[in-house]
Backbone as CSV, one residue per row, in Angstrom:
resi,resn,N_x,N_y,N_z,CA_x,CA_y,CA_z,C_x,C_y,C_z
1,UNK,14.858,6.608,10.435,14.235,6.824,9.138,14.629,5.682,8.195
2,UNK,13.633,5.178,7.454,13.925,4.126,6.486,14.518,4.729,5.212
3,UNK,15.493,4.017,4.656,16.089,4.375,3.376,15.839,3.219,2.415
4,UNK,16.194,3.388,1.160,15.966,2.324,0.174,16.669,1.026,0.572
5,UNK,17.797,1.115,1.229,18.519,-0.090,1.652,17.713,-0.890,2.683
6,UNK,16.749,-0.246,3.334,15.932,-0.916,4.350,14.707,-1.609,3.762
7,UNK,14.414,-1.347,2.497,13.227,-1.920,1.859,13.525,-3.357,1.429
8,UNK,12.685,-4.278,1.890,12.815,-5.691,1.543,12.472,-5.865,0.071
9,UNK,13.311,-6.596,-0.647,13.122,-6.764,-2.084,12.458,-8.095,-2.418
10,UNK,11.789,-8.095,-3.578,11.136,-9.284,-4.108,12.126,-10.452,-4.094
11,UNK,11.650,-11.591,-3.646,12.503,-12.769,-3.497,12.734,-13.099,-2.032
12,UNK,12.608,-12.098,-1.155,12.741,-12.331,0.278,11.454,-13.023,0.767
13,UNK,11.579,-14.158,1.478,10.392,-14.923,1.903,9.385,-14.137,2.751
14,UNK,9.812,-13.097,3.454,8.880,-12.344,4.301,7.765,-11.709,3.462
15,UNK,8.057,-11.425,2.188,7.044,-10.808,1.324,5.956,-11.791,0.898
16,UNK,6.170,-13.067,1.116,5.190,-14.086,0.720,4.518,-14.754,1.912
17,UNK,4.775,-14.244,3.114,4.172,-14.813,4.326,2.885,-14.092,4.692
18,UNK,2.018,-14.818,5.388,0.852,-14.202,6.017,1.371,-13.483,7.265
19,UNK,1.167,-12.179,7.331,1.633,-11.399,8.477,0.804,-11.721,9.724
20,UNK,1.396,-11.474,10.876,0.747,-11.769,12.161,0.009,-10.536,12.692
21,UNK,-1.117,-10.772,13.403,-1.842,-9.646,13.992,-0.965,-8.878,14.982
22,UNK,-1.252,-7.590,15.103,-0.535,-6.723,16.029,-1.339,-6.654,17.320
23,UNK,-0.652,-6.815,18.438,-1.307,-6.789,19.745,-1.342,-5.366,20.316
24,UNK,-2.408,-5.055,21.044,-2.557,-3.758,21.721,-2.565,-3.977,23.218
25,UNK,-2.053,-3.014,24.005,-1.448,-1.767,23.542,-0.151,-2.038,22.779
26,UNK,0.137,-1.152,21.838,1.315,-1.314,20.993,2.600,-1.218,21.807
27,UNK,3.553,-2.017,21.429,4.891,-1.869,22.000,5.511,-0.616,21.386
28,UNK,6.543,-0.093,22.031,7.250,1.062,21.471,7.800,0.715,20.089
29,UNK,8.252,-0.515,19.948,8.818,-0.973,18.680,7.761,-0.934,17.567
30,UNK,6.531,-1.400,17.858,5.470,-1.394,16.850,5.030,0.030,16.511
31,UNK,4.967,0.894,17.518,4.596,2.290,17.265,5.643,2.951,16.362
32,UNK,6.901,2.712,16.657,7.985,3.278,15.830,7.927,2.742,14.406
33,UNK,7.593,1.470,14.261,7.455,0.863,12.938,6.447,1.657,12.110
34,UNK,5.276,1.885,12.661,4.241,2.636,11.947,4.677,4.054,11.635
35,UNK,5.258,4.724,12.621,5.680,6.107,12.422,6.780,6.216,11.376
36,UNK,7.723,5.271,11.381,8.820,5.306,10.405,8.325,4.991,8.990
37,UNK,7.326,4.122,8.870,6.763,3.851,7.542,6.091,5.103,6.986
38,UNK,5.318,5.807,7.821,4.661,7.038,7.372,5.705,8.107,7.058
39,UNK,6.738,8.188,7.874,7.800,9.168,7.634,8.448,8.934,6.261
40,UNK,8.681,7.666,5.911,9.245,7.353,4.606,8.357,7.927,3.507
41,UNK,7.043,7.688,3.607,6.119,8.156,2.575,6.120,9.679,2.479
42,UNK,6.091,10.346,3.622,6.080,11.813,3.626,7.340,12.367,2.965
43,UNK,8.499,11.843,3.337,9.758,12.327,2.777,9.864,11.966,1.298
44,UNK,9.413,10.763,0.935,9.540,10.323,-0.460,8.644,11.119,-1.400
45,UNK,7.589,11.729,-0.867,6.693,12.525,-1.706,7.118,13.994,-1.794
46,UNK,8.166,14.357,-1.073,8.740,15.698,-1.147,9.925,15.608,-2.115
47,UNK,9.806,16.263,-3.258,10.790,16.084,-4.332,12.228,16.334,-3.878
48,UNK,12.455,17.411,-3.131,13.817,17.735,-2.678,14.344,16.681,-1.706
49,UNK,13.523,16.320,-0.713,13.928,15.327,0.286,14.153,13.967,-0.367
50,UNK,13.289,13.639,-1.321,13.384,12.360,-2.025,14.747,12.240,-2.706
51,UNK,15.162,13.311,-3.378,16.471,13.318,-4.042,17.604,13.276,-3.021
52,UNK,17.454,14.060,-1.968,18.500,14.148,-0.940,18.815,12.771,-0.346
53,UNK,17.772,11.986,-0.084,17.958,10.680,0.559,17.963,9.508,-0.441
54,UNK,17.894,9.826,-1.744,17.920,8.795,-2.805,16.801,7.764,-2.612
55,UNK,15.584,8.261,-2.406,14.431,7.387,-2.200,13.654,7.229,-3.503
56,UNK,12.841,6.191,-3.554,11.828,6.071,-4.598,10.530,6.540,-3.968
57,UNK,9.802,7.377,-4.687,8.546,7.898,-4.147,7.565,6.759,-3.911
58,UNK,6.841,6.849,-2.816,5.862,5.816,-2.475,4.575,6.414,-1.962
59,UNK,3.486,5.665,-2.121,2.178,6.066,-1.601,1.707,5.100,-0.519
60,UNK,2.420,3.985,-0.384,2.085,2.999,0.634,3.309,2.186,0.984
61,UNK,3.354,1.731,2.228,4.459,0.898,2.683,3.914,-0.034,3.763
62,UNK,4.082,-1.331,3.539,3.591,-2.341,4.485,4.761,-2.887,5.307
63,UNK,4.474,-3.309,6.538,5.514,-3.815,7.435,6.382,-4.908,6.805
64,UNK,5.815,-5.871,6.060,6.691,-6.874,5.442,7.727,-6.261,4.497
65,UNK,7.436,-5.076,3.964,8.376,-4.421,3.060,9.601,-3.861,3.780
66,UNK,9.535,-3.833,5.103,10.720,-3.453,5.886,11.133,-4.632,6.770
67,UNK,10.734,-5.847,6.336,11.194,-7.067,6.983,10.448,-7.485,8.230
68,UNK,9.283,-6.867,8.505,8.521,-7.179,9.714,7.189,-7.811,9.313
69,UNK,6.978,-9.064,9.695,5.763,-9.781,9.305,4.621,-9.508,10.282
70,UNK,4.109,-8.274,10.230,2.994,-7.863,11.088,1.954,-7.152,10.238
71,UNK,0.698,-7.208,10.686,-0.423,-6.607,9.960,-0.470,-5.095,10.187
72,UNK,0.431,-4.390,9.523,0.492,-2.937,9.644,1.020,-2.351,8.341
73,UNK,0.432,-1.230,7.935,0.884,-0.533,6.738,0.603,0.957,6.898
74,UNK,1.340,1.747,6.136,1.111,3.194,6.087,0.662,3.538,4.674
75,UNK,-0.312,4.438,4.581,-0.833,4.879,3.286,-0.877,6.398,3.284
76,UNK,-0.333,6.986,2.229,-0.369,8.438,2.066,-0.698,8.735,0.606
77,UNK,-1.993,8.927,0.349,-2.446,9.243,-1.003,-2.115,10.702,-1.287
78,UNK,-1.378,10.976,-2.358,-1.055,12.372,-2.650,-2.313,13.173,-2.970
79,UNK,-2.306,14.464,-2.603,-3.459,15.310,-2.932,-3.606,15.449,-4.448
80,UNK,-4.843,15.631,-4.887,-5.084,15.765,-6.322,-4.530,17.078,-6.863
81,UNK,-4.557,18.119,-6.023,-4.003,19.413,-6.426,-3.144,19.948,-5.296
82,UNK,-2.120,20.718,-5.670,-1.223,21.281,-4.662,-2.013,22.143,-3.679
83,UNK,-1.667,22.032,-2.412,-2.353,22.806,-1.388,-3.515,22.056,-0.749
84,UNK,-3.966,20.983,-1.375,-5.047,20.179,-0.803,-4.475,19.155,0.172
85,UNK,-5.346,18.625,1.005,-4.926,17.555,1.908,-5.001,16.215,1.189
86,UNK,-4.294,15.252,1.753,-4.331,13.887,1.219,-5.746,13.333,1.359
87,UNK,-6.266,12.683,0.299,-7.589,12.056,0.412,-7.611,10.933,1.452
88,UNK,-6.461,10.268,1.672,-6.389,9.234,2.703,-4.963,9.111,3.199
89,UNK,-4.805,9.376,4.492,-3.504,9.267,5.157,-3.744,8.535,6.466
90,UNK,-3.134,7.363,6.599,-3.341,6.594,7.826,-2.291,5.510,7.975
91,UNK,-2.037,5.173,9.226,-1.286,3.966,9.554,-2.358,2.970,9.942
92,UNK,-2.478,1.913,9.151,-3.558,0.948,9.359,-2.992,-0.309,10.022
93,UNK,-3.602,-0.672,11.131,-3.152,-1.836,11.902,-4.275,-2.877,11.884
94,UNK,-3.907,-4.119,11.626,-4.863,-5.225,11.550,-6.034,-4.920,10.600
95,UNK,-5.738,-4.418,9.392,-6.826,-4.034,8.482,-7.543,-5.241,7.879
96,UNK,-8.840,-5.042,7.658,-9.667,-6.064,7.006,-10.573,-5.350,6.010
97,UNK,-10.604,-5.849,4.785,-11.558,-5.328,3.799,-12.872,-6.049,4.074
98,UNK,-13.883,-5.297,4.510,-15.154,-5.914,4.902,-16.183,-5.912,3.776
99,UNK,-15.978,-5.065,2.774,-16.836,-5.122,1.588,-16.101,-4.490,0.417
100,UNK,-16.495,-4.913,-0.777,-15.884,-4.374,-1.980,-16.902,-4.366,-3.113
101,UNK,-16.678,-3.451,-4.044,-17.602,-3.316,-5.174,-17.349,-4.404,-6.207
102,UNK,-18.377,-4.679,-6.977,-18.247,-5.579,-8.107,-17.481,-4.842,-9.208
103,UNK,-17.698,-3.527,-9.286,-17.016,-2.692,-10.281,-15.505,-2.814,-10.102
104,UNK,-14.813,-3.167,-11.177,-13.358,-3.299,-11.142,-12.700,-2.015,-11.659
105,UNK,-11.495,-1.768,-11.169,-10.711,-0.610,-11.607,-9.255,-1.033,-11.693
106,UNK,-8.512,-0.295,-12.489,-7.065,-0.534,-12.588,-6.399,0.791,-12.914
107,UNK,-5.156,0.921,-12.519,-4.398,2.106,-12.898,-4.020,1.969,-14.372
108,UNK,-4.230,3.022,-15.129,-3.971,2.963,-16.571,-2.492,2.723,-16.881
109,UNK,-1.611,3.077,-15.952,-0.166,2.886,-16.154,0.349,1.614,-15.482
110,UNK,-0.547,0.832,-14.903,-0.129,-0.347,-14.150,0.333,0.061,-12.753
111,UNK,0.800,-0.888,-11.986,1.260,-0.616,-10.624,2.753,-0.864,-10.517
112,UNK,3.335,-0.257,-9.521,4.727,-0.481,-9.175,4.802,-0.764,-7.693
113,UNK,5.993,-1.041,-7.212,6.139,-1.402,-5.806,7.568,-1.118,-5.377
114,UNK,7.732,-0.573,-4.191,9.067,-0.289,-3.663,9.890,-1.565,-3.510
115,UNK,9.228,-2.699,-3.326,9.928,-3.972,-3.148,10.250,-4.674,-4.460
116,UNK,9.702,-4.178,-5.557,9.913,-4.814,-6.867,10.704,-3.834,-7.731
117,UNK,11.958,-4.176,-7.985,12.844,-3.251,-8.699,12.615,-3.186,-10.198
118,UNK,12.030,-4.224,-10.776,11.831,-4.192,-12.229,10.409,-3.757,-12.567
119,UNK,10.270,-3.216,-13.762,8.963,-2.801,-14.255,8.241,-4.044,-14.761
120,UNK,7.046,-4.289,-14.240,6.251,-5.433,-14.698,4.964,-4.864,-15.292
121,UNK,4.904,-4.768,-16.634,3.751,-4.156,-17.279,2.501,-5.030,-17.220
122,UNK,1.369,-4.342,-17.171,0.087,-5.032,-17.185,-0.907,-4.356,-16.261
123,UNK,-2.180,-4.601,-16.518,-3.234,-4.055,-15.669,-3.413,-4.939,-14.442
124,UNK,-3.649,-4.286,-13.315,-3.870,-4.990,-12.054,-5.322,-4.727,-11.650
125,UNK,-6.234,-5.650,-11.989,-7.643,-5.412,-11.665,-7.893,-5.507,-10.158
126,UNK,-8.597,-4.509,-9.658,-8.951,-4.460,-8.233,-10.370,-3.917,-8.101
127,UNK,-10.931,-4.009,-6.912,-12.249,-3.418,-6.673,-12.124,-1.904,-6.696
128,UNK,-13.081,-1.239,-7.333,-13.046,0.221,-7.418,-13.381,0.868,-6.077
129,UNK,-14.213,0.212,-5.272,-14.613,0.749,-3.967,-14.501,-0.353,-2.922
130,UNK,-13.969,0.033,-1.771,-13.851,-0.921,-0.672,-14.204,-0.242,0.650
131,UNK,-14.568,-1.055,1.618,-14.716,-0.587,2.995,-13.700,-1.355,3.817
132,UNK,-12.893,-0.615,4.563,-11.818,-1.203,5.365,-12.031,-0.883,6.831
133,UNK,-11.882,-1.896,7.660,-11.861,-1.686,9.114,-10.428,-1.897,9.568
134,UNK,-9.956,-0.996,10.446,-8.589,-1.102,10.949,-8.492,-0.383,12.288
135,UNK,-7.360,-0.554,12.939,-7.066,0.178,14.166,-5.939,1.147,13.870
136,UNK,-5.926,2.266,14.606,-4.805,3.191,14.484,-3.768,2.837,15.546
137,UNK,-2.726,3.632,15.669,-1.644,3.310,16.605,-2.086,3.338,18.063
138,UNK,-3.215,4.000,18.351,-3.731,4.040,19.716,-4.751,2.936,19.979
139,UNK,-4.991,2.096,18.967,-5.930,0.994,19.122,-7.366,1.350,18.787
140,UNK,-7.614,2.621,18.443,-8.972,3.050,18.080,-9.378,2.388,16.770
141,UNK,-10.635,1.952,16.716,-11.135,1.290,15.514,-11.702,2.316,14.544
142,UNK,-11.449,2.064,13.267,-11.934,2.932,12.193,-12.566,2.068,11.113
143,UNK,-13.530,2.664,10.437,-14.166,2.031,9.275,-14.235,3.106,8.208
144,UNK,-13.549,2.891,7.096,-13.523,3.898,6.041,-13.950,3.288,4.713
145,UNK,-14.571,4.139,3.906,-14.924,3.742,2.544,-13.970,4.467,1.612
146,UNK,-13.337,3.721,0.754,-12.374,4.295,-0.187,-12.807,3.957,-1.607
147,UNK,-12.507,4.860,-2.521,-12.816,4.576,-3.922,-11.688,5.082,-4.808
148,UNK,-11.633,4.522,-5.994,-10.661,4.880,-7.024,-9.223,4.680,-6.509
149,UNK,-8.376,5.705,-6.684,-6.945,5.570,-6.374,-6.680,5.173,-4.914
150,UNK,-7.291,5.836,-3.919,-7.045,5.411,-2.524,-7.436,3.946,-2.277
151,UNK,-8.495,3.470,-2.921,-8.911,2.065,-2.767,-7.867,1.127,-3.357
152,UNK,-7.311,1.513,-4.495,-6.285,0.677,-5.129,-5.037,0.609,-4.252
153,UNK,-4.623,1.753,-3.723,-3.441,1.765,-2.838,-3.679,0.871,-1.619
154,UNK,-4.839,1.020,-0.990,-5.137,0.224,0.215,-5.116,-1.272,-0.109
155,UNK,-5.699,-1.669,-1.243,-5.697,-3.088,-1.612,-4.280,-3.585,-1.871
156,UNK,-3.452,-2.760,-2.502,-2.060,-3.130,-2.765,-1.331,-3.383,-1.440
157,UNK,-1.512,-2.479,-0.474,-0.815,-2.624,0.822,-1.370,-3.799,1.630
158,UNK,-2.682,-3.968,1.625,-3.277,-5.088,2.366,-2.848,-6.408,1.741
159,UNK,-2.713,-6.447,0.411,-2.169,-7.647,-0.241,-0.805,-8.014,0.345
160,UNK,0.049,-7.009,0.562,1.383,-7.274,1.130,1.280,-8.021,2.463
161,UNK,0.249,-7.719,3.220,0.093,-8.329,4.547,-0.324,-9.791,4.454
162,UNK,-0.743,-10.202,3.257,-1.183,-11.578,3.040,-0.288,-12.321,2.036
163,UNK,0.898,-11.771,1.798,1.875,-12.458,0.964,1.631,-12.376,-0.533
164,UNK,0.850,-11.383,-0.960,0.531,-11.226,-2.381,1.213,-9.983,-2.931
165,UNK,1.804,-10.097,-4.115,2.405,-8.945,-4.782,1.538,-8.543,-5.971
166,UNK,1.636,-7.274,-6.354,0.730,-6.737,-7.383,0.736,-7.554,-8.668
167,UNK,1.895,-8.052,-9.064,1.965,-8.747,-10.351,1.280,-10.112,-10.323
168,UNK,0.936,-10.598,-9.120,0.167,-11.849,-9.027,-1.218,-11.691,-9.664
169,UNK,-1.721,-10.449,-9.740,-3.057,-10.164,-10.282,-3.055,-9.951,-11.797
170,UNK,-1.887,-9.781,-12.396,-1.820,-9.493,-13.832,-2.106,-10.764,-14.628
171,UNK,-2.942,-10.626,-15.646,-3.278,-11.746,-16.534,-2.000,-12.180,-17.259
172,UNK,-1.554,-13.401,-17.002,-0.279,-13.881,-17.561,-0.330,-14.041,-19.085
173,UNK,-1.485,-14.453,-19.627,-1.605,-14.657,-21.074,-1.727,-13.320,-21.820
174,UNK,-2.443,-12.362,-21.211,-2.673,-11.068,-21.860,-2.618,-9.978,-20.788
175,UNK,-1.405,-9.457,-20.494,-1.237,-8.491,-19.400,-2.094,-7.235,-19.521
176,UNK,-2.490,-6.888,-20.737,-3.294,-5.687,-20.915,-4.749,-6.015,-21.270
177,UNK,-5.192,-7.201,-20.874,-6.597,-7.579,-21.075,-7.468,-6.671,-20.218
178,UNK,-8.572,-6.231,-20.800,-9.514,-5.379,-20.070,-10.701,-6.225,-19.647
179,UNK,-11.048,-6.112,-18.382,-12.218,-6.798,-17.853,-13.474,-6.051,-18.316
180,UNK,-14.596,-6.761,-18.391,-15.864,-6.091,-18.719,-16.153,-5.021,-17.678
181,UNK,-16.546,-3.860,-18.144,-16.926,-2.730,-17.272,-15.810,-2.219,-16.362
182,UNK,-14.564,-2.616,-16.629,-13.446,-2.141,-15.810,-13.184,-0.666,-16.122
183,UNK,-12.956,0.125,-15.074,-12.616,1.526,-15.293,-11.123,1.698,-15.078
184,UNK,-10.569,2.693,-15.760,-9.125,2.947,-15.654,-8.899,4.297,-15.000
185,UNK,-8.007,4.303,-14.040,-7.703,5.499,-13.279,-6.366,6.038,-13.743
186,UNK,-6.356,7.306,-14.070,-5.109,7.954,-14.549,-4.152,8.208,-13.417
């Protein structure tokens, strides 16, 4: 199980590298990587477990964030209401965004990251809707359309696989500048 001490922090060169494609069939090591990333998210979203293990809650975790430069990430979007299922839960391997909307969106509170310990205020403009193609741990191909919060999470994690951090998208001159027609997600 990953703990906060296992999370690679900003400044480590692995976070700025282009990750390498994952080969199939998966090695046991790669399968465990994906499973442990998802396990972190599941435990971190459980309030009691999160406190017990001193974790920071997360909705996504990319392989470079645990020191592995491979094209793999786990995403666990919390349900909108208690008792509902996650709108998007997947371990995405070799993901590619194949289309995106012109409509921009940003989280109204800005973004955070398990690898970035300080608060960096500002809006992070992203596409409101995306289509992602990826493989699961068994090598099966998937194509999903995501919008709003799940789309933002997926873009944040896929950015990690290409050496980009969320604050790279923030307008340096005016961090809270609003783009034309940009929508804000609570």
